[in-house]
C-alpha positions as a Markdown table, in Angstrom:
| # | Residue | x | y | z |
|---|---|---|---|---|
| 1 | Unk | 35.5 | -6.3 | -1.1 |
| 2 | Unk | 37.7 | -3.2 | -0.9 |
| 3 | Unk | 38.8 | -1.6 | 2.3 |
| 4 | Unk | 37.0 | 1.6 | 1.5 |
| 5 | Unk | 33.5 | 0.0 | 1.6 |
| 6 | Unk | 31.3 | 1.6 | 4.3 |
| 7 | Unk | 27.9 | 1.1 | 5.6 |
| 8 | Unk | 26.8 | 4.8 | 5.0 |
| 9 | Unk | 25.3 | 7.2 | 7.5 |
| 10 | Unk | 21.7 | 6.4 | 8.2 |
| 11 | Unk | 18.9 | 9.0 | 8.4 |
| 12 | Unk | 16.0 | 6.7 | 7.4 |
| 13 | Unk | 13.2 | 9.1 | 6.6 |
| 14 | Unk | 9.6 | 7.6 | 6.4 |
| 15 | Unk | 8.9 | 6.0 | 3.0 |
| 16 | Unk | 7.1 | 6.5 | 0.7 |
| 17 | Unk | 8.4 | 10.0 | 0.7 |
| 18 | Unk | 5.8 | 12.8 | 0.2 |
| 19 | Unk | 5.2 | 14.6 | -3.1 |
| 20 | Unk | 5.4 | 18.2 | -1.9 |
| 21 | Unk | 5.7 | 19.9 | -5.3 |
| 22 | Unk | 4.0 | 19.4 | -8.6 |
| 23 | Unk | 2.0 | 16.1 | -8.2 |
| 24 | Unk | 3.3 | 15.0 | -11.7 |
| 25 | Unk | 6.9 | 15.0 | -10.3 |
| 26 | Unk | 8.5 | 12.4 | -7.9 |
| 27 | Unk | 9.3 | 13.4 | -4.4 |
| 28 | Unk | 11.7 | 16.3 | -4.2 |
| 29 | Unk | 13.8 | 14.4 | -1.7 |
| 30 | Unk | 14.9 | 12.1 | -4.5 |
| 31 | Unk | 17.0 | 14.8 | -6.0 |
| 32 | Unk | 18.8 | 15.5 | -2.8 |
| 33 | Unk | 19.4 | 11.8 | -2.2 |
| 34 | Unk | 20.9 | 11.3 | -5.7 |
| 35 | Unk | 23.3 | 14.2 | -5.0 |
| 36 | Unk | 24.2 | 13.6 | -1.4 |
| 37 | Unk | 23.3 | 10.0 | -0.3 |
| 38 | Unk | 22.4 | 8.0 | -3.3 |
| 39 | Unk | 22.5 | 4.7 | -1.4 |
| 40 | Unk | 20.7 | 5.3 | 1.9 |
| 41 | Unk | 18.1 | 3.9 | 4.4 |
| 42 | Unk | 14.4 | 4.7 | 4.7 |
| 43 | Unk | 11.8 | 3.5 | 7.2 |
| 44 | Unk | 8.8 | 1.8 | 5.6 |
| 45 | Unk | 5.6 | 3.5 | 6.9 |
| 46 | Unk | 3.7 | 0.2 | 6.6 |
| 47 | Unk | 5.9 | -1.8 | 8.9 |
| 48 | Unk | 8.5 | 0.5 | 10.5 |
| 49 | Unk | 11.3 | -1.6 | 9.0 |
| 50 | Unk | 14.5 | 0.1 | 7.7 |
| 51 | Unk | 15.5 | -0.8 | 4.2 |
| 52 | Unk | 17.9 | 0.6 | 1.6 |
| 53 | Unk | 17.0 | 2.7 | -1.4 |
| 54 | Unk | 19.1 | 3.3 | -4.3 |
| 55 | Unk | 18.3 | 6.4 | -6.5 |
| 56 | Unk | 20.7 | 6.8 | -9.4 |
| 57 | Unk | 20.1 | 5.3 | -12.9 |
| 58 | Unk | 23.2 | 3.1 | -12.9 |
| 59 | Unk | 22.5 | 1.9 | -9.3 |
| 60 | Unk | 19.0 | 0.9 | -10.1 |
| 61 | Unk | 20.2 | -1.0 | -13.1 |
| 62 | Unk | 22.8 | -2.7 | -11.0 |
| 63 | Unk | 20.2 | -3.9 | -8.4 |
| 64 | Unk | 17.7 | -5.0 | -10.9 |
| 65 | Unk | 20.2 | -6.8 | -13.0 |
| 66 | Unk | 22.1 | -8.6 | -10.2 |
| 67 | Unk | 21.8 | -12.4 | -9.7 |
| 68 | Unk | 22.4 | -11.7 | -6.1 |
| 69 | Unk | 19.1 | -10.0 | -5.6 |
| 70 | Unk | 15.8 | -11.8 | -4.9 |
| 71 | Unk | 12.3 | -10.8 | -5.7 |
| 72 | Unk | 10.8 | -13.3 | -3.3 |
| 73 | Unk | 8.2 | -11.6 | -1.0 |
| 74 | Unk | 8.5 | -14.4 | 1.5 |
| 75 | Unk | 12.2 | -13.9 | 2.4 |
| 76 | Unk | 12.5 | -12.2 | 5.9 |
| 77 | Unk | 14.3 | -9.0 | 4.6 |
| 78 | Unk | 12.1 | -8.3 | 1.6 |
| 79 | Unk | 10.9 | -4.7 | 1.7 |
| 80 | Unk | 7.1 | -5.3 | 1.6 |
| 81 | Unk | 5.2 | -2.1 | 1.1 |
| 82 | Unk | 1.7 | -3.4 | 1.4 |
| 83 | Unk | 0.2 | -4.7 | 4.7 |
| 84 | Unk | 0.3 | -8.5 | 4.3 |
| 85 | Unk | -0.1 | -10.4 | 7.7 |
| 86 | Unk | 2.5 | -13.1 | 8.2 |
| 87 | Unk | -0.2 | -15.8 | 8.2 |
| 88 | Unk | -1.4 | -14.6 | 4.7 |
| 89 | Unk | 2.1 | -14.2 | 3.4 |
| 90 | Unk | 3.0 | -17.7 | 4.4 |
| 91 | Unk | 0.2 | -19.3 | 2.4 |
| 92 | Unk | 0.2 | -16.9 | -0.5 |
| 93 | Unk | 0.8 | -18.2 | -4.0 |
| 94 | Unk | 3.6 | -15.9 | -5.2 |
| 95 | Unk | 2.8 | -13.9 | -8.3 |
| 96 | Unk | 5.3 | -13.8 | -11.2 |
| 97 | Unk | 6.8 | -10.6 | -10.1 |
| 98 | Unk | 7.8 | -12.2 | -6.7 |
| 99 | Unk | 9.5 | -15.3 | -8.2 |
| 100 | Unk | 13.2 | -15.9 | -8.8 |
| 101 | Unk | 14.7 | -18.2 | -11.5 |
| 102 | Unk | 14.2 | -21.0 | -12.3 |
| 103 | Unk | 10.6 | -20.8 | -11.3 |
| 104 | Unk | 10.2 | -17.3 | -12.7 |
| 105 | Unk | 12.0 | -18.3 | -16.0 |
| 106 | Unk | 9.6 | -21.1 | -16.7 |
| 107 | Unk | 6.5 | -19.1 | -16.2 |
| 108 | Unk | 7.8 | -16.1 | -18.1 |
| 109 | Unk | 8.8 | -18.3 | -21.0 |
| 110 | Unk | 5.2 | -19.5 | -21.2 |
| 111 | Unk | 3.9 | -16.0 | -21.6 |
| 112 | Unk | 6.3 | -14.0 | -23.6 |
| 113 | Unk | 5.6 | -15.5 | -27.0 |
| 114 | Unk | 2.0 | -14.3 | -26.6 |
| 115 | Unk | 2.9 | -10.6 | -25.9 |
| 116 | Unk | 5.4 | -9.9 | -28.8 |
| 117 | Unk | 5.2 | -6.5 | -30.4 |
| 118 | Unk | 3.8 | -8.1 | -33.5 |
| 119 | Unk | 1.0 | -9.8 | -31.7 |
| 120 | Unk | 0.1 | -6.6 | -29.8 |
| 121 | Unk | 0.1 | -4.6 | -33.0 |
| 122 | Unk | -2.4 | -7.0 | -34.4 |
| 123 | Unk | -4.7 | -5.8 | -31.5 |
| 124 | Unk | -4.6 | -2.3 | -32.6 |
| 125 | Unk | -7.9 | -2.2 | -34.7 |
| 126 | Unk | -9.8 | -3.7 | -31.9 |
| 127 | Unk | -8.2 | -1.2 | -29.4 |
| 128 | Unk | -9.2 | 1.5 | -31.8 |
| 129 | Unk | -12.8 | 0.3 | -32.0 |
| 130 | Unk | -13.1 | 0.2 | -28.2 |
| 131 | Unk | -11.5 | 3.7 | -27.8 |
| 132 | Unk | -13.8 | 5.2 | -30.4 |
| 133 | Unk | -16.9 | 3.7 | -28.7 |
| 134 | Unk | -16.0 | 5.3 | -25.3 |
| 135 | Unk | -15.1 | 8.6 | -26.8 |
| 136 | Unk | -18.4 | 8.6 | -28.7 |
| 137 | Unk | -20.1 | 8.1 | -25.3 |
| 138 | Unk | -18.1 | 10.9 | -23.8 |
| 139 | Unk | -19.2 | 13.3 | -26.6 |
| 140 | Unk | -22.8 | 12.2 | -26.3 |
| 141 | Unk | -22.8 | 13.1 | -22.6 |
| 142 | Unk | -21.1 | 16.4 | -23.1 |
| 143 | Unk | -18.5 | 17.8 | -20.6 |
| 144 | Unk | -17.6 | 17.8 | -17.9 |
| 145 | Unk | -17.0 | 14.1 | -17.5 |
| 146 | Unk | -14.7 | 12.0 | -15.4 |
| 147 | Unk | -12.1 | 10.7 | -17.8 |
| 148 | Unk | -11.0 | 8.0 | -15.4 |
| 149 | Unk | -14.4 | 6.4 | -15.4 |
| 150 | Unk | -15.4 | 7.1 | -19.0 |
| 151 | Unk | -12.1 | 6.2 | -20.7 |
| 152 | Unk | -9.0 | 5.3 | -18.6 |
| 153 | Unk | -10.6 | 2.3 | -16.8 |
| 154 | Unk | -13.0 | 0.8 | -19.3 |
| 155 | Unk | -10.8 | 0.8 | -22.4 |
| 156 | Unk | -7.8 | -1.2 | -20.9 |
| 157 | Unk | -10.2 | -3.4 | -18.9 |
| 158 | Unk | -12.1 | -4.3 | -22.1 |
| 159 | Unk | -8.9 | -4.9 | -24.0 |
| 160 | Unk | -7.7 | -7.2 | -21.1 |
| 161 | Unk | -11.1 | -9.1 | -21.6 |
| 162 | Unk | -10.4 | -9.4 | -25.3 |
| 163 | Unk | -6.8 | -10.6 | -24.6 |
| 164 | Unk | -7.9 | -13.5 | -22.4 |
| 165 | Unk | -11.0 | -14.3 | -24.4 |
| 166 | Unk | -13.9 | -13.5 | -22.0 |
| 167 | Unk | -17.2 | -12.0 | -22.8 |
| 168 | Unk | -20.8 | -11.5 | -21.4 |
| 169 | Unk | -21.0 | -11.5 | -17.6 |
| 170 | Unk | -17.2 | -11.8 | -17.3 |
| 171 | Unk | -16.8 | -8.5 | -18.9 |
| 172 | Unk | -19.2 | -6.9 | -16.5 |
| 173 | Unk | -17.4 | -8.5 | -13.6 |
| 174 | Unk | -13.9 | -7.3 | -14.7 |
| 175 | Unk | -15.3 | -3.8 | -15.3 |
| 176 | Unk | -16.9 | -3.6 | -11.8 |
| 177 | Unk | -13.5 | -4.8 | -10.3 |
| 178 | Unk | -11.7 | -2.1 | -12.2 |
| 179 | Unk | -14.0 | 0.6 | -11.0 |
| 180 | Unk | -13.5 | -0.6 | -7.4 |
| 181 | Unk | -9.8 | -0.2 | -7.6 |
| 182 | Unk | -10.1 | 3.4 | -8.4 |
| 183 | Unk | -12.7 | 4.0 | -5.7 |
| 184 | Unk | -11.3 | 6.4 | -3.1 |
| 185 | Unk | -13.8 | 5.3 | -0.5 |
| 186 | Unk | -13.1 | 1.6 | -0.6 |
| 187 | Unk | -12.3 | 0.2 | 2.8 |
| 188 | Unk | -9.5 | -2.3 | 3.6 |
| 189 | Unk | -12.2 | -4.9 | 4.2 |
| 190 | Unk | -13.9 | -4.2 | 0.9 |
| 191 | Unk | -10.5 | -4.2 | -0.9 |
| 192 | Unk | -9.7 | -7.6 | 0.6 |
| 193 | Unk | -13.1 | -9.0 | -0.3 |
| 194 | Unk | -12.7 | -7.8 | -3.9 |
| 195 | Unk | -9.3 | -9.3 | -4.3 |
| 196 | Unk | -10.6 | -12.7 | -2.9 |
| 197 | Unk | -13.6 | -12.6 | -5.3 |
| 198 | Unk | -11.2 | -11.8 | -8.2 |
| 199 | Unk | -8.9 | -14.7 | -7.2 |
| 200 | Unk | -11.9 | -17.1 | -7.2 |
| 201 | Unk | -13.0 | -15.8 | -10.6 |
| 202 | Unk | -9.6 | -16.4 | -12.1 |
| 203 | Unk | -9.5 | -19.9 | -10.7 |
| 204 | Unk | -12.8 | -20.6 | -12.4 |
| 205 | Unk | -11.6 | -18.9 | -15.6 |
| 206 | Unk | -8.4 | -21.1 | -15.9 |
| 207 | Unk | -10.6 | -24.2 | -15.3 |
| 208 | Unk | -13.0 | -23.1 | -18.0 |
| 209 | Unk | -10.3 | -22.4 | -20.5 |
| 210 | Unk | -8.6 | -25.7 | -19.8 |
| 211 | Unk | -11.9 | -27.6 | -20.5 |
| 212 | Unk | -13.0 | -25.3 | -23.4 |
| 213 | Unk | -10.0 | -23.5 | -24.9 |
| 214 | Unk | -10.5 | -20.5 | -27.3 |
| 215 | Unk | -8.3 | -18.4 | -29.5 |
| 216 | Unk | -6.9 | -16.1 | -26.9 |
| 217 | Unk | -3.7 | -15.6 | -24.9 |
| 218 | Unk | -4.7 | -17.6 | -21.8 |
| 219 | Unk | -6.0 | -20.5 | -23.9 |
| 220 | Unk | -2.9 | -20.8 | -25.9 |
| 221 | Unk | -0.7 | -20.7 | -22.8 |
| 222 | Unk | -2.8 | -23.5 | -21.3 |
| 223 | Unk | -2.7 | -25.5 | -24.5 |
| 224 | Unk | 1.1 | -25.2 | -24.7 |
| 225 | Unk | 1.3 | -26.2 | -21.1 |
| 226 | Unk | -0.7 | -29.3 | -21.8 |
| 227 | Unk | 2.2 | -30.4 | -24.0 |
| 228 | Unk | 5.0 | -29.4 | -21.7 |
| 229 | Unk | 3.4 | -30.0 | -18.3 |
| 230 | Unk | 5.7 | -27.4 | -16.7 |
| 231 | Unk | 3.0 | -25.5 | -14.9 |
| 232 | Unk | 0.4 | -26.4 | -12.4 |
| 233 | Unk | -3.2 | -25.0 | -12.1 |
| 234 | Unk | -2.1 | -22.4 | -9.6 |
| 235 | Unk | 0.8 | -21.2 | -11.8 |
| 236 | Unk | -1.6 | -20.6 | -14.6 |
| 237 | Unk | -3.9 | -18.6 | -12.2 |
| 238 | Unk | -0.8 | -16.6 | -11.3 |
| 239 | Unk | -0.2 | -15.8 | -14.9 |
| 240 | Unk | -3.8 | -14.7 | -15.4 |
| 241 | Unk | -3.5 | -12.5 | -12.3 |
| 242 | Unk | -0.3 | -10.9 | -13.8 |
| 243 | Unk | -2.1 | -10.2 | -17.0 |
| 244 | Unk | -5.0 | -8.6 | -15.0 |
| 245 | Unk | -2.9 | -6.2 | -13.0 |
| 246 | Unk | -0.5 | -5.4 | -15.8 |
| 247 | Unk | -3.3 | -5.4 | -18.4 |
| 248 | Unk | -5.4 | -2.5 | -17.0 |
| 249 | Unk | -4.4 | -1.3 | -13.6 |
| 250 | Unk | -1.1 | 0.3 | -14.7 |
| 251 | Unk | -2.6 | 1.4 | -18.0 |
| 252 | Unk | -5.6 | 3.1 | -16.5 |
| 253 | Unk | -3.4 | 5.0 | -14.2 |
| 254 | Unk | -1.0 | 6.3 | -16.9 |
| 255 | Unk | -3.9 | 7.2 | -19.3 |
| 256 | Unk | -5.2 | 9.5 | -16.5 |
| 257 | Unk | -1.7 | 11.0 | -15.5 |
| 258 | Unk | -0.5 | 11.1 | -19.1 |
| 259 | Unk | -3.6 | 13.2 | -20.1 |
| 260 | Unk | -2.8 | 15.7 | -17.3 |
| 261 | Unk | 0.9 | 15.8 | -18.2 |
| 262 | Unk | 0.1 | 16.5 | -21.9 |
| 263 | Unk | -2.5 | 19.2 | -21.0 |
| 264 | Unk | 0.0 | 20.8 | -18.6 |
| 265 | Unk | 2.5 | 21.0 | -21.5 |
| 266 | Unk | 0.5 | 22.7 | -24.3 |
| 267 | Unk | 3.5 | 23.2 | -26.6 |
| 268 | Unk | 4.4 | 19.5 | -26.6 |
| 269 | Unk | 0.7 | 18.5 | -27.0 |
| 270 | Unk | 0.3 | 20.9 | -30.0 |
| 271 | Unk | 3.2 | 19.1 | -31.7 |
| 272 | Unk | 1.7 | 15.6 | -31.3 |
| 273 | Unk | -1.7 | 17.0 | -32.5 |
| 274 | Unk | -0.1 | 18.4 | -35.6 |
| 275 | Unk | 2.0 | 15.3 | -36.2 |
| 276 | Unk | 0.5 | 12.1 | -34.6 |
| 277 | Unk | 3.6 | 10.1 | -35.8 |
| 278 | Unk | 5.3 | 11.7 | -32.8 |
| 279 | Unk | 2.9 | 9.9 | -30.4 |
| 280 | Unk | 5.0 | 6.7 | -29.9 |
| 281 | Unk | 8.0 | 8.8 | -28.7 |
| 282 | Unk | 5.7 | 10.9 | -26.6 |
| 283 | Unk | 4.3 | 7.8 | -25.0 |
| 284 | Unk | 7.9 | 6.6 | -24.2 |
| 285 | Unk | 8.6 | 9.8 | -22.6 |
| 286 | Unk | 5.5 | 9.7 | -20.5 |
| 287 | Unk | 6.6 | 6.4 | -19.2 |
| 288 | Unk | 9.9 | 8.0 | -18.1 |
| 289 | Unk | 8.4 | 11.3 | -16.9 |
| 290 | Unk | 5.6 | 9.7 | -14.8 |
| 291 | Unk | 7.1 | 6.5 | -13.6 |
| 292 | Unk | 3.9 | 5.4 | -11.9 |
| 293 | Unk | 5.2 | 2.4 | -10.0 |
| 294 | Unk | 8.6 | 3.9 | -9.0 |
| 295 | Unk | 9.0 | 1.9 | -5.8 |
| 296 | Unk | 7.5 | -1.5 | -7.1 |
| 297 | Unk | 11.1 | -2.6 | -8.1 |
| 298 | Unk | 12.1 | -4.0 | -4.7 |
| 299 | Unk | 14.6 | -6.7 | -3.9 |
| 300 | Unk | 16.4 | -8.5 | -1.0 |
| 301 | Unk | 20.1 | -9.2 | -1.2 |
| 302 | Unk | 21.0 | -12.9 | -1.1 |
| 303 | Unk | 24.7 | -12.1 | -0.8 |
| 304 | Unk | 26.8 | -9.1 | 0.4 |
| 305 | Unk | 27.0 | -6.6 | -2.4 |
| 306 | Unk | 28.7 | -3.3 | -2.8 |
| 307 | Unk | 26.9 | -0.3 | -4.5 |
| 308 | Unk | 29.1 | 2.8 | -5.0 |
| 309 | Unk | 31.2 | 2.0 | -2.0 |
| 310 | Unk | 28.3 | 1.1 | 0.3 |
| 311 | Unk | 28.0 | -2.4 | 1.7 |
| 312 | Unk | 24.5 | -4.0 | 1.5 |
| 313 | Unk | 24.6 | -7.2 | 3.6 |
| 314 | Unk | 22.8 | -10.4 | 2.6 |
| 315 | Unk | 19.2 | -10.4 | 4.0 |
| 316 | Unk | 18.8 | -6.7 | 3.7 |
| 317 | Unk | 15.9 | -5.2 | 1.6 |
| 318 | Unk | 16.5 | -2.7 | -1.2 |
| 319 | Unk | 14.0 | -0.5 | -3.1 |
| 320 | Unk | 15.4 | 0.4 | -6.5 |
| 321 | Unk | 13.6 | 3.7 | -7.2 |
| 322 | Unk | 13.0 | 3.8 | -11.0 |
| 323 | Unk | 11.1 | 7.1 | -10.5 |
| 324 | Unk | 14.3 | 8.7 | -9.2 |
| 325 | Unk | 16.5 | 6.9 | -11.9 |
| 326 | Unk | 14.3 | 8.3 | -14.6 |
| 327 | Unk | 15.0 | 11.9 | -13.3 |
| 328 | Unk | 18.8 | 11.3 | -13.0 |
| 329 | Unk | 20.6 | 14.1 | -14.9 |
| 330 | Unk | 23.6 | 11.9 | -15.2 |
| 331 | Unk | 21.6 | 9.8 | -17.7 |
| 332 | Unk | 18.9 | 12.2 | -19.1 |
| 333 | Unk | 19.5 | 15.8 | -20.0 |
| 334 | Unk | 17.0 | 18.2 | -18.3 |
| 335 | Unk | 15.1 | 15.3 | -16.8 |
| 336 | Unk | 12.4 | 17.3 | -15.1 |
| 337 | Unk | 11.1 | 18.6 | -18.4 |
| 338 | Unk | 8.6 | 16.6 | -20.5 |
| 339 | Unk | 10.3 | 16.4 | -23.9 |
| 340 | Unk | 8.5 | 14.3 | -26.6 |
| 341 | Unk | 11.7 | 14.4 | -28.9 |
| 342 | Unk | 13.8 | 12.8 | -26.2 |
| 343 | Unk | 15.3 | 9.3 | -26.8 |
| 344 | Unk | 13.7 | 8.0 | -23.7 |
| 345 | Unk | 14.1 | 4.2 | -24.3 |
| 346 | Unk | 16.7 | 4.0 | -21.6 |
| 347 | Unk | 14.1 | 4.6 | -19.0 |
| 348 | Unk | 13.5 | 2.1 | -16.3 |
| 349 | Unk | 9.6 | 2.5 | -15.9 |
| 350 | Unk | 9.2 | -1.2 | -17.0 |
| 351 | Unk | 12.0 | -2.3 | -14.7 |
| 352 | Unk | 15.2 | -4.0 | -16.0 |
| 353 | Unk | 16.7 | -7.5 | -16.1 |
| 354 | Unk | 14.7 | -10.7 | -16.0 |
| 355 | Unk | 11.7 | -9.0 | -14.4 |
| 356 | Unk | 11.2 | -6.4 | -17.1 |
| 357 | Unk | 7.5 | -5.9 | -17.7 |
| 358 | Unk | 6.3 | -8.6 | -20.2 |
| 359 | Unk | 3.2 | -6.5 | -21.0 |
| 360 | Unk | 5.1 | -3.3 | -22.2 |
| 361 | Unk | 4.3 | -4.0 | -25.9 |
| 362 | Unk | 0.6 | -4.0 | -25.1 |
| 363 | Unk | 0.7 | -0.8 | -23.0 |
| 364 | Unk | 2.6 | 1.0 | -25.7 |
| 365 | Unk | 0.0 | 0.2 | -28.4 |
| 366 | Unk | -2.9 | 1.1 | -26.0 |
| 367 | Unk | -1.5 | 4.4 | -25.1 |
| 368 | Unk | -0.7 | 5.3 | -28.7 |
| 369 | Unk | -4.2 | 4.7 | -29.7 |
| 370 | Unk | -5.9 | 6.3 | -26.8 |
| 371 | Unk | -3.9 | 9.5 | -26.7 |
| 372 | Unk | -3.9 | 9.9 | -30.5 |
| 373 | Unk | -7.6 | 9.3 | -30.7 |
| 374 | Unk | -8.6 | 11.4 | -27.7 |
| 375 | Unk | -6.8 | 14.6 | -28.8 |
| 376 | Unk | -7.7 | 14.3 | -32.4 |
| 377 | Unk | -11.4 | 13.7 | -31.7 |
| 378 | Unk | -11.6 | 16.3 | -28.9 |
| 379 | Unk | -8.9 | 18.8 | -29.7 |
| 380 | Unk | -10.2 | 21.4 | -27.2 |
| 381 | Unk | -10.1 | 18.9 | -24.3 |
| 382 | Unk | -9.1 | 20.6 | -21.1 |
| 383 | Unk | -9.1 | 20.1 | -17.3 |
| 384 | Unk | -12.3 | 21.0 | -15.6 |
| 385 | Unk | -10.5 | 21.6 | -12.3 |
| 386 | Unk | -7.0 | 23.0 | -11.4 |
| 387 | Unk | -4.3 | 20.3 | -11.3 |
| 388 | Unk | -3.7 | 21.3 | -7.6 |
| 389 | Unk | -7.3 | 20.2 | -6.8 |
| 390 | Unk | -7.1 | 16.7 | -8.5 |
| 391 | Unk | -7.1 | 13.8 | -6.1 |
| 392 | Unk | -3.9 | 11.8 | -6.6 |
| 393 | Unk | -3.5 | 8.3 | -5.1 |
| 394 | Unk | -0.4 | 6.3 | -4.2 |
| 395 | Unk | -2.0 | 2.9 | -3.5 |
| 396 | Unk | -0.7 | -0.6 | -4.0 |
| 397 | Unk | 2.6 | 0.8 | -5.3 |
| 398 | Unk | 0.8 | 2.5 | -8.2 |
| 399 | Unk | 0.6 | 6.3 | -8.5 |
| 400 | Unk | -2.5 | 7.5 | -10.2 |
| 401 | Unk | -5.7 | 9.6 | -10.0 |
| 402 | Unk | -9.1 | 8.8 | -8.4 |
| 403 | Unk | -10.9 | 11.0 | -10.9 |
| 404 | Unk | -10.1 | 13.4 | -13.7 |
| 405 | Unk | -12.8 | 15.9 | -14.5 |
| 406 | Unk | -12.4 | 17.2 | -18.2 |
| 407 | Unk | -14.4 | 19.2 | -20.6 |
| 408 | Unk | -14.1 | 20.8 | -24.1 |
């Protein structure tokens, strides 16, 4: 460690920081931090604990790629941003995102072969069919409609059901759960009850797939595990849970926000309407531009580490702000502009390192299909309320919309 290493002045504003300007942009304070105090401390609103944030692209990559950083929620210094009582945390089965190697490696290895780009592209015809069905229903109703309830929630939730091979009452159950998660009026008690009910449902689903496997992702993972014996029942439930949240929660939110972003940038939207082959690049740019889970990439240091001359001590929590990194003008030119021609694949919206989102290939295909179909079939789509009146949420580390009234 060099003699110049410091512990940095501490201002520790309340976190999450507020979005005081355009709701499609990250907090304005990110820009100041990148320029003046790129490694600094904040105070978590949920707990009052002080933790570090890093804000520049290279710093976020350093944190997420470091073997001296842990994702384990149960370590004392981990910067939890959701209210988990100690007694709940102690007994909690950690999800994949909260595991470290070698446990994380074993579980991720079981899942990755099922989520390759080739396999996800094979789902495109079914995703197209589901999207068309819901746009048919929207057109039959006539505007205005709530795009969140009519398209953004049902399409990814049904695709998720296809992915894990459930039908009938299971589809209805997952659809009701998805609708609850975007209900602005849900109480903490109702939220907890819904999560518990979902957990019990996933437990039963894994048992059913073990006894009667089908031709789906979950069944194939279970069948492979029968040969290797690497995973226990609860490990398989954890994988199903990860597919659940990655499969439709984040996708539903980016469908809503991405629709607003495109409508608010009509010149960019006109280009992809005229040339749909531009949509994959537009989708990649929307990931960068929106960064809907910008504070979810959190870690705790397991050793002393230096980041740009600032000493982070072992046991201290760090939030690697990918939303700030994706607006860093040291890496992206004119980063506050939506630019569908940008080479945006260096973005960190899916994380970086061994925890990079395994479902990214699926989300890319879904958004390509949904946005291309939506704007080709309803070319006159427009917001039915000013963007300033939309109700944005920042809940469970995901930034999104409670509702999105549109018409045509």
